[in-house]
C-alpha positions as CSV (number, residue, x, y, z in Angstrom):
1,X,16.9,-3.2,-13.3
2,X,16.2,0.3,-12.2
3,X,19.1,2.2,-10.8
4,X,19.0,4.7,-7.9
5,X,20.8,7.3,-9.6
6,X,18.0,7.0,-12.4
7,X,14.9,7.2,-10.2
8,X,14.2,10.8,-10.6
9,X,14.5,10.9,-14.4
10,X,12.6,7.6,-14.7
11,X,9.9,8.7,-12.5
12,X,9.6,12.1,-14.5
13,X,9.1,9.6,-17.8
14,X,6.6,7.8,-16.0
15,X,4.7,10.8,-14.9
16,X,4.5,12.2,-18.5
17,X,3.3,9.0,-19.5
18,X,0.6,8.7,-17.1
19,X,-0.5,12.1,-17.7
20,X,-0.7,11.7,-21.4
21,X,-2.8,8.5,-20.8
22,X,-5.0,9.2,-18.0
23,X,-5.2,13.3,-17.8
24,X,-4.9,15.5,-15.3
25,X,-3.7,13.8,-11.8
26,X,-6.3,13.7,-9.2
27,X,-5.1,14.8,-5.6
28,X,-5.4,11.2,-4.1
29,X,-4.3,7.7,-5.4
30,X,-5.2,4.4,-3.9
31,X,-3.1,1.3,-4.2
32,X,-5.4,-2.0,-4.2
33,X,-3.0,-4.9,-2.2
34,X,-4.0,-8.6,-2.1
35,X,-7.9,-9.3,-2.1
36,X,-8.8,-5.6,-2.3
37,X,-9.2,-6.0,-6.2
38,X,-12.9,-5.7,-6.3
39,X,-13.2,-2.5,-4.4
40,X,-13.4,-0.2,-7.7
41,X,-15.4,-2.6,-9.5
42,X,-18.6,-0.5,-9.1
43,X,-17.2,3.0,-10.5
44,X,-16.8,4.5,-14.1
45,X,-13.3,4.1,-15.4
46,X,-12.4,7.1,-17.4
47,X,-8.8,6.1,-18.5
48,X,-6.7,3.1,-18.1
49,X,-3.2,1.9,-18.8
50,X,-1.2,-1.4,-18.0
51,X,1.3,-1.1,-15.5
52,X,4.0,-2.9,-17.7
53,X,3.5,-0.2,-20.4
54,X,4.5,2.6,-18.1
55,X,8.3,3.8,-17.6
56,X,9.9,2.1,-14.7
57,X,6.9,0.0,-13.9
58,X,6.1,-3.9,-14.1
59,X,3.3,-6.2,-14.3
60,X,2.8,-7.9,-11.0
61,X,2.6,-11.7,-11.3
62,X,0.6,-13.0,-8.5
63,X,-3.2,-13.3,-8.1
64,X,-5.8,-10.6,-7.3
65,X,-3.1,-7.9,-8.6
66,X,-4.1,-6.7,-12.0
67,X,-1.7,-4.6,-13.0
68,X,-3.5,-1.5,-14.0
69,X,-3.6,2.0,-13.3
70,X,-6.9,3.7,-13.5
71,X,-8.7,6.9,-13.0
72,X,-12.2,6.4,-12.1
73,X,-15.1,8.8,-11.0
74,X,-16.7,8.4,-7.6
75,X,-19.2,10.1,-5.6
76,X,-16.6,12.2,-4.1
77,X,-14.5,13.2,-7.6
78,X,-11.6,11.5,-9.6
79,X,-9.7,8.8,-8.1
80,X,-6.7,7.3,-9.3
81,X,-6.6,3.6,-8.4
82,X,-3.3,1.2,-9.0
83,X,-4.8,-2.2,-9.0
84,X,-2.2,-4.4,-7.5
85,X,1.6,-4.3,-6.9
86,X,4.7,-5.8,-7.4
87,X,6.7,-7.6,-4.4
88,X,10.1,-8.3,-3.5
89,X,9.5,-11.7,-3.3
90,X,9.0,-11.7,-7.4
91,X,12.8,-10.7,-7.7
92,X,12.3,-6.8,-7.3
93,X,14.6,-4.5,-5.4
94,X,12.4,-2.5,-2.9
95,X,13.3,0.6,-5.0
96,X,11.7,-1.2,-7.8
97,X,8.7,-2.2,-5.6
98,X,8.1,1.2,-4.4
99,X,8.8,3.2,-7.7
100,X,5.1,3.8,-8.1
101,X,5.3,6.2,-5.5
102,X,8.1,8.3,-7.1
103,X,5.9,8.6,-10.3
104,X,2.6,9.6,-8.5
105,X,4.8,12.3,-6.6
106,X,6.1,13.6,-10.2
107,X,2.6,13.6,-11.3
108,X,1.4,15.8,-8.7
109,X,-0.5,13.0,-6.4
110,X,-0.6,14.6,-2.7
111,X,-2.3,11.8,-0.8
112,X,-1.4,7.9,-1.2
113,X,-3.5,5.3,0.3
114,X,-2.2,2.2,0.6
115,X,-4.0,-1.1,1.1
116,X,-3.0,-4.8,2.0
117,X,-3.3,-8.1,3.5
118,X,-1.8,-8.9,6.4
119,X,-1.2,-11.9,9.1
120,X,-2.3,-11.2,12.5
121,X,0.4,-11.4,15.2
122,X,-1.6,-9.7,17.7
123,X,-3.5,-12.3,19.6
124,X,-6.9,-10.1,19.8
125,X,-7.1,-10.5,16.1
126,X,-9.2,-12.8,13.9
127,X,-9.1,-12.8,10.1
128,X,-11.2,-10.2,8.8
129,X,-10.4,-7.8,11.0
130,X,-9.4,-4.0,9.7
131,X,-6.4,-2.3,10.8
132,X,-5.2,1.2,10.3
133,X,-1.4,1.3,10.6
134,X,0.2,3.7,13.4
135,X,4.1,2.4,12.9
136,X,6.3,-0.1,11.3
137,X,9.1,-2.1,11.9
138,X,11.6,-2.3,8.7
139,X,14.5,-4.2,9.6
140,X,14.5,-6.9,7.0
141,X,15.3,-5.8,3.6
142,X,17.1,-3.0,2.0
143,X,15.6,0.7,2.8
144,X,14.2,1.9,-0.5
145,X,16.3,5.0,-0.4
146,X,19.6,3.2,-0.2
147,X,21.7,4.9,-3.3
148,X,19.3,7.5,-4.2
149,X,21.2,10.9,-5.1
150,X,21.0,13.1,-2.2
151,X,18.7,16.3,-3.1
152,X,19.1,19.5,-1.0
153,X,15.3,19.6,-0.8
154,X,15.0,16.4,0.9
155,X,16.4,14.6,4.0
156,X,17.2,10.9,3.6
157,X,17.8,10.9,7.6
158,X,14.2,11.2,8.4
159,X,13.1,11.3,11.7
160,X,11.6,8.3,12.8
161,X,8.1,9.5,13.8
162,X,5.4,10.7,11.5
163,X,5.2,8.2,8.8
164,X,1.8,7.6,9.8
165,X,0.4,10.8,11.0
166,X,-2.2,10.5,13.8
167,X,-4.4,13.1,11.7
168,X,-3.9,10.6,8.6
169,X,-5.0,7.8,10.6
170,X,-8.3,9.4,11.6
171,X,-8.8,10.7,8.3
172,X,-8.9,7.3,6.9
173,X,-10.7,5.9,9.7
174,X,-13.5,8.5,8.9
175,X,-13.6,7.0,5.2
176,X,-14.3,3.7,6.4
177,X,-17.9,2.4,7.1
178,X,-19.0,3.9,10.7
179,X,-20.4,0.3,11.7
180,X,-16.9,-1.3,10.8
181,X,-14.5,-1.7,13.8
182,X,-11.0,-0.8,13.3
183,X,-7.8,-1.2,15.5
184,X,-4.7,0.8,14.9
185,X,-1.5,-1.5,14.3
186,X,2.2,-1.7,14.3
187,X,3.3,-3.4,10.6
188,X,6.5,-5.4,10.3
189,X,7.9,-5.7,7.0
190,X,8.9,-9.4,5.4
191,X,10.0,-9.9,2.0
192,X,8.1,-13.2,1.7
193,X,7.1,-15.0,-0.1
194,X,7.1,-17.7,2.9
195,X,5.2,-17.2,5.9
196,X,7.0,-16.7,8.9
197,X,7.6,-19.9,11.2
198,X,6.4,-20.3,14.9
199,X,9.6,-19.0,16.1
200,X,9.6,-16.0,14.0
201,X,6.2,-14.9,14.5
202,X,7.0,-15.2,18.4
203,X,10.2,-12.9,17.7
204,X,8.2,-10.2,15.7
205,X,5.3,-10.3,18.5
206,X,7.9,-9.6,21.1
207,X,9.3,-6.8,19.4
208,X,6.2,-5.2,19.5
209,X,4.4,-5.9,15.9
210,X,0.8,-6.5,15.3
211,X,0.6,-7.6,12.0
212,X,3.1,-8.7,9.6
213,X,3.0,-8.1,5.5
214,X,5.0,-7.6,2.4
215,X,4.5,-4.0,1.1
216,X,3.4,-1.2,3.0
217,X,6.4,0.1,4.7
218,X,8.7,0.8,1.8
219,X,5.4,2.9,0.2
220,X,5.5,4.8,3.3
221,X,9.1,5.6,3.4
222,X,9.4,7.0,0.1
223,X,6.2,8.7,0.5
224,X,7.5,10.3,3.5
225,X,10.8,11.3,1.5
226,X,8.8,12.9,-1.5
227,X,6.3,14.4,0.8
228,X,3.2,12.9,-0.1
229,X,0.5,12.3,2.5
230,X,0.4,8.7,3.2
231,X,-1.9,6.3,5.3
232,X,-2.4,2.6,5.2
233,X,-5.5,0.0,5.9
234,X,-4.6,-3.3,5.8
235,X,-7.2,-6.6,6.3
236,X,-6.2,-9.5,8.4
237,X,-6.5,-12.5,6.2
238,X,-4.7,-14.9,8.5
239,X,-3.8,-15.3,12.1
240,X,-0.2,-16.5,13.0
241,X,-0.3,-16.1,16.7
242,X,-2.3,-18.2,17.8
243,X,-2.0,-20.6,14.9
244,X,-5.4,-21.0,14.7
245,X,-5.6,-19.6,10.9
246,X,-2.1,-20.4,9.7
247,X,-3.5,-19.5,5.7
248,X,-3.6,-23.3,5.4
249,X,-5.1,-22.9,2.0
250,X,-2.3,-20.4,0.9
251,X,-2.6,-17.7,-1.1
252,X,-6.3,-18.3,-2.3
253,X,-7.7,-18.6,1.3
254,X,-5.8,-15.1,2.0
255,X,-7.4,-13.3,-0.9
256,X,-10.8,-14.9,0.0
257,X,-10.9,-13.6,3.5
258,X,-9.9,-9.9,2.4
259,X,-12.6,-10.0,-0.6
260,X,-15.2,-10.9,1.9
261,X,-14.5,-8.0,4.4
262,X,-14.0,-5.3,1.5
263,X,-17.2,-6.5,-0.1
264,X,-18.9,-4.3,2.9
265,X,-16.9,-1.0,2.5
266,X,-19.2,0.3,0.2
267,X,-18.5,4.4,0.0
268,X,-15.0,3.7,1.2
269,X,-13.5,5.1,-2.2
270,X,-16.2,7.8,-2.6
271,X,-15.1,9.1,0.8
272,X,-11.1,9.0,0.2
273,X,-11.6,10.9,-3.0
274,X,-13.9,13.7,-1.0
275,X,-12.2,14.1,2.1
276,X,-9.4,16.6,2.2
277,X,-6.7,15.1,4.5
278,X,-3.9,18.0,4.0
279,X,-5.9,21.2,4.4
């Protein structure tokens, strides 16, 4: 198990490994979550490693998460792509699940874009809708910074705002196809793997959540702490309120819904690699 006191040294080891295997780090990295796995298919891969071979990282054990880190050549330049992620429901701590962010910061990555599938709590959403994350609710599960040694250059007690800066939201929207309708959403974190009950979904909606998922906020917290620009876009794979699409097909239905939506996002990765969010 990765211990908080080891996080900096392990991240340095991972960064050295990745730099040796992949070459100079691009400015931008993208995490492809559930159902987003085909997005990088058309691009030339210039270097590739398995996550399981990187110090501190692990091989994901769920469908559509290949567990590879690649550098691809896009129309906008080189882009680092993480195909899949590990989740807390696989038995990992929030520190372990968010560890790649530490490694990318040590490599010199400046911007991280996170993608995922989410369940819809806002009754206006239908499966296949795309949402850009504007804020999150993280009250269930351990904060990924618990136990991390104090650093004079960083503040563990981060102000509540600006985990998803509006500028970053607008930048990410500009990278999506102009014909694709998007909404801004509040994301609530649940460790999973079980989906929410009717009562839990009602409670979360009353708390102001629009979507629920099992990944993005822990990456956002670590990115903010480490000073990496961060933005997240998610696809509503099933709706929980109302119960008209309660993922009756389980994980397979979730994946296929997202894949159908992602198939229409031609040029998204090119624009992510080319657009300069951070000036």
